[in-house]
N, C-alpha and C positions, 0 to 999 in steps of 0.2 A: 372761590374757595381753598383751601389749603390743604398743603399736596399729601401731608397726613390725612387729612377728613378722606378726602380720594381713595387714599391705598386700603381706609378701614371698609368703604365702601363698598368700591370691586375688587377688594379680597374675600369679601363677605359675602359678595353675588357669585366670586367664581367658584364657591365651594360644591353645588351642583354638578357641576360638571367634572367627572371623574377618570375620565380618556385621557390620562397624565403621566403617561412610562416612558423609557428612553431607552432601553437597555438595545446595544447594537451600534452606536454610535462611534465612529472614526475621524472624528476632527482634530486630527494633529495642533497644537501650538504654532506658531509663525516665529519666525524673528521679531523682536518689538511687540507682541501682540500680549494679548492679554484670557487662563483660561485655557482649558482644554476639553475638548470633549472625547478625550482618548480612550479603550480599552477598558470599559466599564458604564460607559451611560453615565451622566449625571440628569436625576431627575426628583421629585415628592416621593418617592416608593424605592422598590426593591427593583436592583439592577439583576439581569442576566447570572452573575456570579453572588448573589445573596447580598452583598452591601447594600445597605440602606441609606440613601441618599437625600439633596432636598436643592426645592426649586424655588424661585418664586413666581406664585402660581392667582394671575390677576385676568381681571376682563378688562381691554382698553376704555370702553362704556358701558353701560348698566341701559342706556336711553334707546330704548326699541321702536322701533315702527309695526315692527307685526305684534303680534295679539295672543300669540300661546295658549291656554288654558290654563296648561299646565308648569307655567317656568313662570316664577317670582316676576322676572322684568319684562312681564307681560308689558304694551302699552299702559292700558290701562288700571295695572297696580298703582296705587297708592304708595311707593318706597323713595326715600331720598334718590338723586339721581348727580351723576358725574361724568366725565370723562377725561382722560388722560391725552396731553399730547401727546407725540412720539418722541420729544424730548426727555418726557417726564418720566416716561419708560426707560429711557436709557440710561437715563439720571438714576435712577430707583435700582436697578440691574446692575452697574459698573459698581455702584457704593456700597449694595446689597454684598457682592460677589466679595469686593477689595476687604470687607468687614468679616469676611468667611462665615457671613450667614446663609450663603446661597451657592447653587454651583451647577445654576443656569437658570434657562425662565420656560415659563408656558405660558405664554398670549392667545385669549380668546378674546373675543365680544361680541356684543349682542350687535344690532343689525343700525347702524347710523346712517338716515336716510337713505340711503339703499345698499346692497351689495357690494357693488364695484368702489363707491367709497370707504366704504367698510377694508373694503381687501386693498386700497391704495394706502390705506393709512398705515396698515400692520405691515407692508410691505415697504413701507416708510422707515417704522420704527423697524424691523432686524434687520434693511439697508443702513442705517444708523449706525447700529450697532458692530456689525461685520466691516464694512468699510470704514467707517471713521474712527472708529471705538475700537477696532483690532479686535474685539472682540469673541474666542473659540471657545467660548465653552458650551453647554447645549440649549439649543430653541426647538422647543415645541410649539406651533401656531395653527391655527383654526383654516382650514381653507374654506370661504364663508361661499353655502350655494348658493348658485346664482351668479357669481362672477365671474369675471371675464377669464378665459384659459392663460390670456397671455398675464397677466396680473398671480397667477397659481403657481405659472412658469418661472416667472421671476424669483417670488418668496421659494420656492422649491430649493431654488438654488443655494439659497441663502440660511435654510433650517437644516435642522434635522430631522426632525417627525413634521408631518401634518395629519392634522383629521378631520373628515367629516362624518356630522351623530346624526346618522340615522333618527335618532330621539324615537321615534314611534314602529312595531314591528310590522303594519300594514297600512295599505294606500286612503284603506277606511279612518283608518283611526286618526290617520293626519289632518284628511278631509275634515272630520269631527269634532278635532282640539287645536289643530294648527291650517287653517285652509289656506292661508297665506303660505305653505311649504308645497310640492310637489317629488314623488318618488323620483320625476327624471331631473330635478334641477339638484337634486345628492348626492343618485348614482352615476349622472355624469362628469363631475370632477372627481368621484374616488376611482374612475374607468378613467380616464385622463393621466392621472397622478400613476396610478397602474403601468399605464402604456410609455409612461415617461424616465419610472423606474427599472423600465427593460431598457430603454432604450439608453437610458445611462450603463447598463451591466456593460453592454458591448460596448460603450463608446471606453469606458475603461480598458477592457481589454486591448481595444486596438492604443490605444493613450494611458499610460499611467499617470499622469498630471491633468488629463480629464477634468474639471469640477465636478463636483456630486450634487445627485439630485435627490432629494430627501433619502440620506443611507439610512436611516434609521427606520423606514416604512414608514406606512399611514395605519391608525385604529381607528376605530368609531365606537360609538355608545348608546345601547339602548335602554328604555326607563322601564322598568317591571313596575306592573299594577297600574299604570292609567288606563289602560284600553282593558276586553274583556278577553284575549289572546291567550290561550294556555299556552303553557308551558314547550309542548313542539313546535310550537307554530313559530315561538322565538329560536327556541335548539336551529330549527330546520333552516330559517333563516342566515344567524351566524355560519351556520355551516357551509349555507351556501356563499357569504360575503367569503370564507374564509377559501373554498374551491375559485370564485370567479374573481374575484379584485384581490388575491393573496395578502389580507389584513397578516398585521403583526399583533393585533387582539381583538377581541369585540370587546370593550366593556359594559358591565349591567348595572344603574343604577337605578335603585326602588323608589319608586313614585314617594314623595316627599308630600303631604297633603298643604299644599299650600294658599290651594285656591277652591272657592263655594258653587264652581261650574256646576250647572244642572247635569251634564254630559261625562263627569268626574266622580270616582267610585269614593264613597263616603268611610273614609276611613279616617282614625285617631293616628294608627302608626304607619308606618313602611313597612313594606315587605322584605324587610331584609333576608330573613332563612332565604323566602325562595329567591332572591338574588341568590345568596349563597350557595344554593343548589346548584341555578346556573350557571357558578364558576365553577364549579365541583367537574359539571356536565361539559363545561367550555375545555375542561382540562382535558377529561377522556377526548372528548373531540381531537386535539390537539396531538397530541402523546401517546393516547393506548392504544387508539384503529379504529376506535369506536367509531359509528354512528350512530344519526343525530335516532332514524328509526328503528336500532337496537333499543335505544336510550328508552324509547316511549314509543304508543302507537295511539290511534286512535279510542280503543278500549283504555288506554291509560296514560292520557295526555298532560298530566300534572306526577313532576315529583313527591315520592314520596315526603312526609313529614318530618320522619324521624329515622326513615335506612336513606344513609347517604343513595346516590345514582348507581354506584359500581355494586355495592352490597345491594341494592334493589334490584338490579339486573340479573344478578348471580342468581338468588334465589328464586325468579322469575325461568332460569334457567338450568334449575338445576339437575337437568340430563348430560350434559355438558363436564359434567363436576361425578370425581373428584380429579383431580392435575396431579399428576407423579412429580414431582420435583425433580427426582433425578432423570426422565427421558422424553417431557415434553417440551414440546418448543417452545420459544424465544415468546411468542405472539398469545400462547394461553397462558403463559404463567403470567404478564402483562394483568392479564383478566382476573384474575385472583385477587378479593378482596385486602387487603394487610402484603400485599407485595405492588412496590414501585416500579417506578423506570432502572433507577438508579440498583433493588437490590436483585431484578431480576438477571439484569445484565451479569451481575457478581454469582447469583444462581449458576450462569449458564457457565463462566470462568470457572467456576472453584471444582463443579462438577465432571470439570474434564481431567482431576485429578485424580479423584476418588468421590465413591457415593457419598450424598449429605444426609447426615440425620437431622430432626427439629430442631436440637444446640446448635446445629452450623449453621441455619438459616434464620436462627434468630440471631445471632451472630453475624451475619451477612446482612441485615437491617427490615427482616421480613416481621410486619406485625401478627406475633401467632393470635392472640385474642382476635385479629378477623379469619385470618387465614387457616387456623386449626382444621373451622368445617369445610374447605375447599380443595384443600392437597395432601397427598400424602407420600412419604416417604418411604423407598423400600416395599411400597406396598399397603405400607401400615396407616394408620391415623391415627394421629396425635389421642395418646390417652383417650378419655371417651367421646372424641368425638363421634357423632350420629349425622348420616346424611337423610334427615328429616328436615321438611320445612319447618315444623313448627318449632322445634328444638332447634334449628339458626334461628329463627327468627327471633327467636322470646331470650336467646341469648346476645345476637347481637343488639337488641332493642333495650336490655340491660347495662351493655357497656354500655353503650352509647351515653345511655339517661345518666351513667355515672352513679349509680345508686350501690349504697354501702351493701359487699359481702353477695352483690346481685350472679346469683348463677353459681353459686363458686363450682356446687358440685353438679353440677350438670342441671338439665331442666327441672321445676320441682312446681307442684302446687303451691302458690302462694296463699297466703290466711289473712284473714279478716286480721286480725288480732297479730300486727307484730308485736317484736319487743318492743322496749325502749330504745329510742333514738334513731329508729328505722324510720324511713320514708317509702314504703312496698304500698304499690297499688294492685293488690290482686284481683282475677276475675272470678268467683267463686264459680264450681262446680263445673268450669270449663278446663278442655284440654289446651286451645290456643288462647295463647295472649294478646295477640290482636289478629283481626285478619288479614289475608291477603292482600284488600286494596285499602288498608287503615287510612284514614286520614285523620286521625287519633283524636277522638273527641271527649276523649275522657279527662277528666281534670285532673291533675294532679301530675299527672305524666309531664315532669320540670325538669330541669336544667339539660334541656338540649347545648351543646356546646357547638353553636357556631363555624368557628374557626377548626374544627378539627379538621387535618389532612384526610385529601382521601388515595387511599393507597391500597 
């Protein structure tokens, strides 16, 4: 098979793996070397400083001995198969880098023959890149569950990031859809990588020239929607992974219907909005001080389809508001919808000089369209905001749906006979637009912006 055909097949097969991010690498170039992973990381994603950079994202092979029901590369699926040699991956990476197409490599793989054999091929590939070709750019590879820890250890000394994909959030889900996998074979390598990272930090403190071990940390991926697990189960798993294994990121991948297995859900489209809500909640866990039990509960197990997790939490906890911008502590400012980490820090700094008003907050980056219902300045609300659930909910939903003229004058009854060119959906004879636990079944509520920032 021609190399270009292999590249087409294995690049396409890799698109279902979303756990490729590389912020945090500090690998310098060396005399006579090629590339660098220093001060910003290299990947096909956004770095910690906001830059978007690219990497070569491929599988070593898509010929798999496992038969996971949700996977397009499962053994019984009739798809074109291909396998790179380590030398071919090296040749592609070096040539693409020299042409400025990429800035690093993300290399994953299906299980060829067995986990050890696959991990040996991955190790040989990165060894050729680092040692023989002096490639110092970013490299992210998969640690194959079930592979010998010695192979993982050797690879960890050569790469910037490793990931071990959990895929499904429960052991029952694995048993049903991926019976050849088990929780222990996945969490074992994850725990080993964490312990080696901690040991490496101690070694670096003792000796500056000590070799790095996975300097950009480890990550994992969860498939959303392939099993009947609720959002709270997925979020609590993520919270536990961050706490126990010190992961840099948990990635969420909406299940893509690529199989007609009877145990899989019958859906036509991936649950992308649900995936987006989990990413928003994950951000709240990592940077805003929230816990999974605060955002969801057994009585409220799934995220709101219309309101982002932070707004939804605030509406269910109105007794904690309003927050006084000139007085309340940083932790409470972070919990106000419309106030992010940067704007909260700016508020803390600015109010040391003098009292702030709403114009000042706007200049500091606060999104008043959401924050106005939950904060006061000098004891006063913004314009005609009211601390009422129905008023706030209606306005937040209207803003999120980006309807023209949405609640410009505060909450008002919507007419069934809207003026021309308007896209309103009214609820006649009701003082509430949508109930407290809305699942949003009203046809016509369109325009949800799934990439809207959650601050």
